[in-house]
N, C-alpha and C positions, 0 to 999 in steps of 0.2 A: 824250237820245237822238234820232237822226234816224228819220223814218218810212222803212221799207224797203219799196219796191215790187217787189223782186226776183222775187217769185213771179208777177207779172202779165205776161203776154205783151204786147208793144207792138202797137198796132194796125197794120195794113198798109193802104196806099193805093196805087192804081195810076193813073197819068196816062192821058190819053185818046189821045195820039199813038201811031202804030203802033209806033214805036221807042222809046217812053218806058220808064223804069225802074219797078220796083216799089219803093215807098218804105216805110220804117219811120217812123211818126209817134210822137214821145215820148208816153208814158203818164204825164202829170203834170198838176197842177192849175193850169196856166198860163191867164191870162185869154184871152178870145177875140181880143184884139188881137194876140196873139203867134202867129206862124206858125213851124213848125219841122219838119224832117224829115231823115232820113238815106237816101241812095240805097244800093241794093243792086246786086249783079252779075247778078241773075236774068234780067233782060230789058233789051234795048237794042241799039244799033247796033255796039258794039265787037266785034272779032273776035280769034281766037286766044288767046293768053295773057291778053289784056285783056278778053275777053268777060265780061259783055255790056254793061256800062255803066261806062266809065272816063273821068271828066272831068279826069283828071290827065295832064299832059304830062311828068311826071318821067322816065319810063322808056322813051321811044322809041316810043310808040304813034302811029298815024297822026294828024297834026295836025288833019285835016279831021273825023275822027271824034270826037276830043277836043272840037273846037269845036261839033259837033253835040250832044254830051252837055251841054255847058255851056249851049247855047241852050235845050235841053229843061228844064234846071234853072231858067233865067231865066223860061221860060213858066210853070212851076208857081208861082213866086213872084209873077209878074204885075206889072202897071202899069209895066213898062219900067224899073224901078229897076236900077242897076248891082249886080252881084254883087262883093263885096269879096274878091278873091282875094289870098292872101299868099304870099310866098317863105318857106316854113317852114324854120326852122334849129334846132329843138329848144331854143329859148331861152324867154325870159319877157317879151318886148316885146309890148305890147298896143296896137293901133291904134284911135284914137277918131274919126278923121275921114277921110272919103274924098275923093280928089282925082281929077280926070280923068286926070292923068298916070299913075295906077295901072293904067289899062286896059292899057298897054303894058309897064310895069315895076312889078310888084307890090312893095311894101315888104317888107323882112325882118322878120317878126314871126310869132308863133305864136297870137295871139288877136286878136279885134276886138270891138268893142261898137258899138251904135247906140242913139241916144236920140230918133230921128225916123225918118221914112220915106224918108231919102235913099239908103240902101243896105241890102243884106242881107249878113249876116256869114257867111263860109264857111271851113271848114278841111277838109283832106284827110287821111284816115288809112287805114292798112292794117295794123293791130295796135295802134298807139297809141290812146289813149283821147280821144274827143271829149267835152267837158263843156259842156253847154248851161246858160245862166243867163237868168233874167228876174226882175223885181221883181213883187210881188203885185199892183201896180196896172196892170201891163201897159204901162209907159212906157219901160222900158230892157231891152235884151237883149244877149247876147253868147255867144260860143263860143270855147273853147280847145282847142288841139291839145296833149295831155299824154301824151307818152311818159315814160319814166322820167327822162330828163335834164330835161325841161321841168318835170315834177312836182318834182324835187329843186331845180331852179333857181328855183321860185316862180311858175310861170306862173298857177296858180290864185289865189294871193294877189294877183298883179298884176292879174288880171282883175276880181277883186272890188273892188280899190281903184279901178280904172278906172270901174266901174259907179257908184260914188259914192253908194251908199245903205247903210243899216244892213244888215249881213249877215243879221240875223234876218228882214229883209223879202225875202230872195232865195229863189227856188225853183231847184233844180238837177236835171238829168237827165243821167245817164252813158250814153253810147251804146256801140255795139259796139267791143270791144277784145279783145286776147288774154287768155285766162284764166290763172290761176296754174298750172293743170295743164299748160300749154304754154310758159310763159315762164320759162326758166332764165336766171339772171344770175349774174355773178361776185361776189366778196366786196366789190368796190369799190361796187357798187350798194347792197348791204346797209349798208355803212358810211356811204354818202352820206345815207341816210334816217335811220338810227338815231342818227347824231351830232347831228342836228337835233331829232329827236322820238323819245324812247325808246320810245313806243308803237308805232312803226313796225315794231318787231321782230315783232309779231303778224301782219304781212303777208308774212312770209317762212318757208318751211319748207325743211329740208335737201334738196338735190337727190338723187334716187335714181340719177342718172346719172353725176354727177361729184363727187368729194370736194372739199369747200370751196366748193361752189356752192349756189345757192338757187333755189327756185321762188317767183317774186314775184307778189303779187296787186295789180295796178294799181288795181283798183277799191277795194280796202281802203286802199291808200296815199292815193288821192284823197279818200276819205271822211274819213280821219283829218285830212287837211289842212283840208278844208272844215269839219268839226266844230270844229276848233280856232279857226276864224275866227268861229264863232257861227252857222253855217248849220245849220238843223235839218231842212229839207225836202229830202231827197236821194233821188232815185229812180233807176231803171234799174240797170245793173250785172249783168245776167243773160245776157250774150252771151259767145261765144268765137269770134273771127274765125278763129283757126287751125283750129278744129274744124268749122266750118260752111262748107265749100268751095262749097256751092250758093249761099249768100247773100253771102258776104264774101270780099274779097281779103285776103291774109295775106302780108306781106313774109317772115316766117320760114318759113311752110309752103312757099312758092313760090320760096324761095331768091333773093328780090329781084326776080324778073322777074314783076311783077304790077301791076295797076292800083290804084286807090284809091277808097274811098267818100267822098262829099261830105256834110258835116254842115252844114246851113243853118238860120239863124234870122233873123227879120225882124219888124218891126212892121207889122201890116196897115194 
């Protein structure tokens, strides 16, 4: 059985710049060599529907403000290393190496890993699940963008394979995502998971809103996949992006006009 940290609130940290965001720092037993955080929308330079800290250029926010948010993230990571941004496509591709060309044209992928101090790994989410990884020795890290399509497509399995260590040596923390109380899905989602792993049925309940639909638990679906790989140290999973408008952007709640949180991990 995995250790469940769901009852523990994640620590909060605030950067010192006047327009810096409030951060959520994972509550896990990662070594000191691992740095990680999730940005929130509580404070920052972004305005309007994107207030207050949106590092994503997906939905038409002011490019200069997005660039400022990314600059502030880079300052928090420190030492001038690049942030490895991705063009996320709800797939299972994992990037293992950073190239200077990626500054202008991010690769299509939904996870990245780092084995040295060459770059920081970043994914953007606004209801999908960010999943952080590190090994017990603090020498390898990664983060995955896991919506239901990515989960069903194997993005977590691909991330673990890319990290290249015994899964029993990995620590995992699940960041802010939409909760099962807010995440209604159709029968095709149910079938996509249950066809591969019968235990996944426990992550679905019949929807009280529409016949033949389900309320899906992304955290449970991710945990089942991780446990099947042999990972036992799994924390987080106590957020709801759709319920907490003060801290989190939510694609579903805001009908697609919204910013994104950044989940960042690196080796110090």
